C-alpha positions as CSV (number, residue, x, y, z in Angstrom):
1,M,-121.3,160.7,51.0
2,T,-123.7,157.8,50.3
3,A,-125.9,158.3,47.2
4,L,-129.6,158.4,47.8
5,K,-131.3,155.3,46.5
6,Q,-134.0,156.1,43.9
7,T,-137.4,154.8,44.8
8,T,-138.9,152.4,42.3
9,L,-142.3,150.9,42.0
10,S,-141.1,147.7,43.6
11,D,-140.1,149.6,46.7
12,L,-143.5,151.2,47.2
13,P,-146.3,149.6,49.2
14,L,-149.4,148.9,47.0
15,S,-151.4,151.4,49.1
16,D,-149.1,154.1,47.6
17,I,-149.5,153.0,44.0
18,D,-152.3,154.4,41.7
19,P,-152.6,151.9,38.8
20,S,-154.5,154.4,36.7
21,V,-151.5,156.9,36.1
22,Q,-151.6,157.6,32.4
23,T,-147.9,158.2,31.8
24,R,-147.2,154.6,32.8
25,F,-149.4,153.4,30.0
26,Q,-147.2,155.4,27.6
27,T,-144.0,153.9,28.8
28,G,-145.1,150.3,29.5
29,E,-144.4,150.8,33.2
30,H,-148.0,149.9,34.0
31,F,-147.2,146.2,33.5
32,E,-144.9,146.3,36.5
33,V,-147.8,147.6,38.6
34,F,-150.2,144.9,37.5
35,D,-147.6,142.1,37.9
36,R,-147.5,143.1,41.5
37,L,-151.2,143.3,41.9
38,R,-151.7,139.8,40.4
39,E,-149.0,138.4,42.6
40,E,-149.8,140.2,45.9
41,A,-153.4,141.3,45.8
42,P,-155.5,140.2,42.7
43,V,-158.6,141.9,44.1
44,Y,-157.4,145.1,45.7
45,F,-159.0,148.2,47.1
46,H,-157.2,151.5,46.3
47,E,-158.3,154.0,48.8
48,S,-156.5,157.0,47.3
49,T,-156.2,157.5,43.5
50,Q,-156.7,160.4,41.1
51,Y,-160.3,159.1,40.6
52,G,-161.1,158.3,44.2
53,P,-161.3,154.8,45.7
54,F,-161.8,151.8,43.5
55,W,-161.2,148.0,43.3
56,S,-158.7,146.6,40.9
57,I,-159.5,143.2,39.3
58,S,-156.2,142.1,37.7
59,K,-156.4,138.4,37.0
60,Y,-157.9,136.8,33.9
61,K,-160.4,134.4,35.6
62,D,-161.5,137.1,38.1
63,I,-162.2,139.5,35.2
64,I,-164.4,136.9,33.5
65,E,-166.2,136.2,36.8
66,V,-167.1,139.9,37.2
67,E,-168.2,140.2,33.6
68,A,-170.4,137.1,33.9
69,Q,-172.5,138.8,36.7
70,P,-174.1,141.9,35.2
71,K,-176.8,141.9,37.8
72,I,-174.2,142.3,40.5
73,F,-171.7,144.4,38.6
74,S,-173.5,147.0,36.6
75,S,-172.3,149.0,33.6
76,D,-175.4,151.2,33.5
77,A,-174.7,154.9,33.1
78,A,-177.0,155.7,36.0
79,Y,-174.4,154.2,38.3
80,G,-171.3,155.5,36.6
81,G,-171.2,153.5,33.4
82,I,-167.9,152.1,32.1
83,W,-165.6,155.0,33.0
84,I,-163.1,155.1,35.8
85,K,-163.5,158.9,36.0
86,E,-166.9,160.0,37.1
87,Q,-168.9,161.7,34.4
88,P,-171.3,164.6,34.8
89,K,-174.7,163.0,34.4
90,D,-175.8,165.5,31.8
91,T,-172.8,164.7,29.5
92,I,-173.3,160.9,29.4
93,R,-174.1,159.4,26.1
94,K,-176.2,156.3,26.8
95,S,-175.8,153.2,24.7
96,F,-176.2,149.4,25.1
97,M,-172.6,149.5,26.4
98,T,-173.7,151.6,29.3
99,A,-177.0,149.7,29.9
100,D,-178.0,146.6,31.8
101,P,-180.5,144.0,30.7
102,P,-183.2,144.2,29.5
103,E,-182.4,147.6,27.8
104,H,-179.0,146.3,26.8
105,D,-180.3,143.2,25.1
106,V,-183.0,145.0,23.1
107,Q,-180.7,147.7,21.7
108,R,-177.8,145.3,20.9
109,K,-180.2,143.1,19.0
110,V,-181.0,145.9,16.7
111,V,-177.4,146.2,15.3
112,N,-176.5,142.5,15.5
113,P,-177.3,141.9,11.8
114,I,-174.3,144.1,10.8
115,V,-172.0,141.4,12.1
116,S,-174.0,138.4,11.1
117,P,-172.1,135.7,9.2
118,T,-173.9,136.6,6.0
119,N,-173.0,140.3,6.3
120,L,-169.4,139.5,7.3
121,H,-169.1,137.4,4.2
122,D,-170.5,140.2,2.1
123,M,-168.1,142.7,3.7
124,E,-165.0,140.6,3.0
125,K,-164.6,141.7,-0.6
126,R,-165.3,145.4,0.3
127,V,-162.7,145.3,3.1
128,R,-160.1,143.6,0.7
129,D,-160.8,146.3,-1.9
130,I,-160.3,149.0,0.7
131,V,-157.0,147.4,2.0
132,N,-155.6,147.2,-1.6
133,L,-156.6,150.8,-2.3
134,V,-154.7,151.9,0.8
135,L,-151.7,149.7,0.1
136,D,-151.5,150.7,-3.6
137,D,-151.0,154.3,-2.4
138,L,-147.9,153.6,-0.2
139,P,-144.5,154.6,-1.4
140,I,-141.6,152.1,-1.4
141,N,-138.4,152.8,0.5
142,E,-139.7,156.0,1.9
143,E,-140.5,156.8,5.5
144,I,-144.2,157.1,6.2
145,D,-146.4,157.4,9.3
146,W,-148.0,154.0,9.4
147,V,-150.8,155.3,11.6
148,E,-151.8,158.0,9.3
149,R,-151.3,156.2,6.0
150,V,-152.6,152.7,6.9
151,S,-154.2,152.3,10.3
152,V,-156.4,155.4,10.0
153,E,-157.2,154.9,6.3
154,V,-158.2,151.3,6.5
155,T,-160.5,151.6,9.6
156,G,-161.9,154.9,8.5
157,R,-162.9,153.6,5.1
158,V,-164.4,150.4,6.5
159,L,-166.4,152.3,9.1
160,C,-167.8,154.5,6.3
161,A,-168.9,151.4,4.5
162,L,-170.6,150.1,7.7
163,M,-172.4,153.4,8.3
164,D,-172.9,154.4,4.6
165,F,-171.1,157.6,5.7
166,P,-169.5,159.8,2.9
167,V,-166.1,158.4,2.3
168,E,-164.7,161.8,1.5
169,E,-165.5,162.8,5.0
170,R,-163.9,159.7,6.6
171,L,-161.3,161.7,8.6
172,D,-164.1,163.4,10.5
173,L,-164.9,160.0,12.0
174,T,-161.3,159.6,13.1
175,T,-161.2,163.1,14.6
176,W,-164.5,162.6,16.5
177,S,-163.4,159.2,17.8
178,D,-160.1,160.8,19.0
179,I,-162.1,163.6,20.8
180,V,-164.4,161.0,22.4
181,N,-161.4,159.2,23.8
182,T,-159.4,162.3,24.8
183,D,-158.3,162.1,28.4
184,V,-159.4,165.5,29.9
185,D,-156.2,165.5,32.0
186,A,-154.0,165.2,28.9
187,G,-153.2,168.9,28.8
188,T,-155.2,169.6,25.6
189,E,-157.9,172.2,25.0
190,I,-160.4,169.6,26.1
191,T,-160.2,170.0,29.8
192,D,-163.6,168.6,30.9
193,E,-166.5,166.7,29.5
194,Y,-168.4,169.9,28.6
195,K,-165.6,171.1,26.4
196,K,-165.6,167.6,24.8
197,L,-169.3,168.0,24.0
198,E,-168.6,171.4,22.4
199,A,-165.9,169.9,20.3
200,L,-168.3,167.1,19.2
201,A,-171.0,169.5,18.1
202,P,-170.3,168.9,14.4
203,M,-170.6,165.1,14.9
204,I,-173.9,165.4,16.8
205,K,-175.3,167.6,14.0
206,K,-174.1,165.3,11.3
207,F,-175.5,162.1,12.9
208,K,-178.8,163.7,13.6
209,E,-179.1,164.8,9.9
210,M,-178.2,161.3,8.8
211,F,-180.7,159.7,11.2
212,A,-183.5,161.9,9.8
213,E,-182.3,161.2,6.2
214,R,-182.3,157.4,6.7
215,S,-185.7,157.5,8.5
216,A,-187.2,159.0,5.4
217,M,-185.7,156.4,3.1
218,P,-186.5,152.7,2.8
219,P,-184.5,150.5,5.2
220,Q,-180.9,149.8,4.1
221,N,-178.3,147.5,5.4
222,D,-176.2,150.0,7.3
223,L,-175.9,150.8,11.0
224,I,-177.7,154.2,10.9
225,S,-180.6,152.8,8.8
226,M,-180.9,149.9,11.2
227,L,-181.3,152.3,14.2
228,A,-183.6,154.6,12.3
229,H,-186.0,151.8,11.3
230,S,-186.0,149.5,14.3
231,Q,-189.1,149.8,16.5
232,E,-186.9,149.6,19.6
233,T,-184.6,152.5,18.6
234,A,-186.4,154.7,16.1
235,S,-187.9,156.8,18.9
236,M,-184.8,157.1,21.0
237,E,-184.0,160.5,22.5
238,P,-181.3,162.3,20.4
239,Q,-178.7,162.0,23.1
240,Q,-179.2,158.3,23.3
241,F,-179.1,157.8,19.5
242,V,-175.9,159.8,19.3
243,G,-174.5,157.6,22.2
244,M,-175.3,154.5,20.2
245,L,-173.5,155.8,17.1
246,V,-170.5,157.0,19.2
247,L,-170.2,153.5,20.6
248,L,-170.3,152.0,17.1
249,M,-167.9,154.6,15.7
250,V,-165.3,154.2,18.4
251,G,-165.7,150.4,18.5
252,G,-165.3,150.2,14.7
253,N,-162.5,152.7,14.5
254,D,-160.2,153.4,17.4
255,T,-159.6,149.9,18.7
256,T,-159.0,148.3,15.3
257,R,-156.8,151.2,14.3
258,N,-154.6,150.8,17.3
259,S,-154.4,147.0,16.8
260,I,-153.1,147.6,13.2
261,S,-150.5,150.0,14.6
262,G,-149.6,147.8,17.6
263,G,-149.3,144.7,15.5
264,L,-146.7,146.2,13.2
265,D,-144.7,147.4,16.3
266,A,-144.9,143.9,17.8
267,L,-143.7,142.2,14.7
268,N,-140.7,144.5,14.5
269,K,-139.9,144.0,18.2
270,F,-140.0,140.2,17.7
271,P,-138.2,139.8,14.4
272,E,-138.1,136.0,14.6
273,E,-141.9,136.0,14.7
274,Y,-142.0,138.3,11.7
275,K,-139.6,135.9,9.8
276,K,-141.9,133.0,10.8
277,L,-144.9,134.9,9.4
278,R,-143.2,135.6,6.0
279,E,-142.1,132.0,5.7
280,N,-145.6,130.7,6.6
281,P,-148.3,133.2,5.7
282,E,-151.0,130.9,6.9
283,L,-150.0,131.9,10.5
284,V,-152.0,135.1,9.9
285,D,-155.0,133.4,11.3
286,S,-153.4,132.8,14.7
287,M,-151.4,136.0,14.6
288,V,-154.5,138.2,14.5
289,P,-155.9,137.3,17.9
290,E,-152.4,137.4,19.3
291,I,-152.0,141.0,18.1
292,I,-155.3,141.8,19.8
293,R,-154.2,140.2,23.1
294,W,-150.8,141.8,22.9
295,V,-152.1,145.3,22.2
296,T,-155.2,145.1,24.4
297,P,-156.7,148.2,22.7
298,V,-159.0,148.9,25.7
299,A,-157.0,148.7,28.9
300,H,-159.9,148.6,31.3
301,M,-163.6,148.7,31.9
302,R,-165.5,149.9,35.0
303,R,-168.5,148.3,36.8
304,T,-170.4,149.3,39.9
305,A,-171.4,146.9,42.6
306,M,-175.1,146.7,43.0
307,Q,-175.0,144.9,46.4
308,D,-172.5,144.0,49.1
309,I,-170.6,140.9,48.0
310,E,-167.7,138.8,49.1
311,F,-165.5,138.3,46.1
312,K,-162.3,136.2,46.3
313,G,-162.2,136.8,50.1
314,Q,-162.6,140.6,49.8
315,Q,-165.7,142.6,50.9
316,I,-167.0,144.7,48.0
317,K,-169.7,147.1,49.2
318,K,-172.7,148.3,47.3
319,G,-171.9,151.3,45.2
320,D,-168.1,150.5,45.0
321,K,-166.3,151.2,41.8
322,V,-164.8,148.0,40.3
323,I,-162.2,148.2,37.6
324,M,-161.4,145.2,35.4
325,W,-157.9,145.7,34.0
326,Y,-158.0,143.8,30.7
327,C,-154.3,144.8,30.0
328,S,-153.4,142.8,33.2
329,G,-155.6,139.8,32.5
330,N,-153.9,139.5,29.1
331,R,-150.5,139.1,30.9
332,D,-151.7,136.6,33.5
333,E,-149.2,133.8,33.5
334,D,-151.6,131.5,35.2
335,V,-153.7,131.4,32.0
336,I,-151.4,132.6,29.2
337,E,-148.1,130.8,28.8
338,D,-145.1,133.2,28.5
339,P,-147.5,136.2,28.3
340,Y,-144.7,138.8,27.7
341,T,-143.7,137.1,24.4
342,F,-145.5,137.9,21.2
343,K,-146.1,134.5,19.7
344,I,-147.9,134.3,16.4
345,D,-148.5,130.5,16.6
346,R,-150.0,130.2,20.0
347,K,-152.1,127.1,20.5
348,N,-155.1,129.0,22.0
349,P,-154.6,132.5,20.5
350,R,-158.2,133.6,21.3
351,Q,-157.7,133.1,25.0
352,H,-157.7,136.8,25.9
353,V,-160.0,139.3,27.4
354,S,-159.4,142.2,24.9
355,F,-163.0,141.8,23.7
356,G,-164.5,141.5,27.2
357,F,-166.7,138.6,28.1
358,G,-170.4,137.8,28.6
359,I,-173.2,140.2,27.5
360,H,-170.8,143.0,26.8
361,R,-168.4,141.1,24.7
362,C,-167.4,143.3,21.8
363,L,-170.1,143.2,19.1
364,G,-167.6,143.9,16.3
365,N,-164.9,141.4,17.3
366,R,-165.1,139.4,14.0
367,M,-165.1,142.6,11.9
368,A,-162.0,143.8,13.7
369,E,-160.2,140.4,13.2
370,M,-161.3,140.5,9.5
371,Q,-159.6,143.8,8.9
372,L,-156.4,142.7,10.5
373,R,-156.4,139.4,8.7
374,I,-157.0,140.9,5.3
375,L,-154.4,143.6,5.8
376,W,-151.7,141.2,6.5
377,E,-152.8,138.7,3.8
378,E,-152.4,141.4,1.2
379,I,-149.1,142.7,2.6
380,L,-147.7,139.2,2.5
381,K,-149.0,138.6,-1.0
382,R,-146.9,141.6,-2.1
383,G,-143.8,140.2,-0.5
384,W,-143.4,143.4,1.5
385,V,-141.5,143.8,4.7
386,I,-142.6,146.8,6.8
387,E,-139.8,148.1,9.0
388,T,-140.5,150.5,11.8
389,T,-137.9,153.2,12.2
390,G,-138.6,154.3,15.8
391,E,-140.7,153.8,18.9
392,P,-144.5,154.4,18.7
393,E,-145.8,157.7,20.0
394,R,-148.4,156.5,22.6
395,R,-151.4,158.4,23.7
396,F,-151.9,159.8,27.2
397,S,-154.6,157.5,28.3
398,N,-155.4,154.6,30.7
399,F,-158.5,153.6,28.7
400,V,-157.7,153.3,25.0
401,V,-154.2,152.1,24.4
402,G,-153.6,154.4,21.5
403,I,-150.7,154.8,19.1
404,D,-150.8,158.3,17.5
405,S,-147.7,157.9,15.3
406,L,-145.5,155.1,14.2
407,K,-142.8,155.7,11.5
408,A,-142.1,152.9,9.1
409,I,-140.6,152.1,5.7
410,V,-142.1,149.7,3.2
411,R,-139.4,147.4,1.7
412,A,-140.5,145.5,-1.5
413,A,-139.3,142.0,-2.2
């Protein structure tokens, strides 16, 4: 009897493949899907997926071209926002990330000072103190969960500093950020956006209290005070204000946290690169953007076509959902040499789309890079080698490429 041949992704026609399947992002199998899309159909219309029809934009330069045309490709919540899954309109938290100009520009300008060169310089010592506080607490030669003990602690404490949020309540920020990014199809108690809102009720209450408190105080140099005292944002509707803070919370927490975790995993999977780093600590500067490219903490962003347009020979219709797959753009061999190799000394390490492009380029990109840089500077100063002891436990998600657990041992010099 002839054995039945097992069907693989390479055997299937593209029309039968849904690139949004979450389990592939947990196993790494999604890269095979996007390799095919870049090769066979870089701008492709999927007629049947778990989220209905949408266009996939899979090549680096095409993603940048879409990002560069916000009047044609909208991120406004009124048309679907940035989510591949349609959101009930009454659950959408509006922010400058889900707004088009001029509303986007006005709101983003309010919080720009937090990442000004002067403020980043002032934050450097605070971040270094936080990193050393966290590292000082780690045991030597004992297995730990790197995510829990380092990634969560560093980013949570830094976010508390940026928001002037009570540091003793920092794990609340992590919990809320995780809830915001929970995939409602993951099999948890949060099965729809309304249950997500219920779970976020303590966050909404806390942020409203802090907004009122900062409004009554003289202006301070923290994110909540900036929003409370700016003429453009002080009178925002509560839902919109919360949406702004959620964006800043997630942007300042989840993405950097997963880069810290994914960076350690990458160094252990490419031991020659880790050896190179230990022998030449100055390579931290180029390693940091390479980690962010490699991990690509946000796998995709959605836009909505505002008009009929021919794009790369394809006819995109007004109202069509357009998905930019950052995780695919960051593996585009036409732009990035040897993209499936983690190289800490790349010549152009910032050539990646992890932060997006154009008006929606990540506001906190320099803050994220600072945290990663300082963390590895301080680890190397101690002469430590961090060994992972297993595979990372990856989140069920096609949006935030999350690592929920990564076991590791700190080895002293």
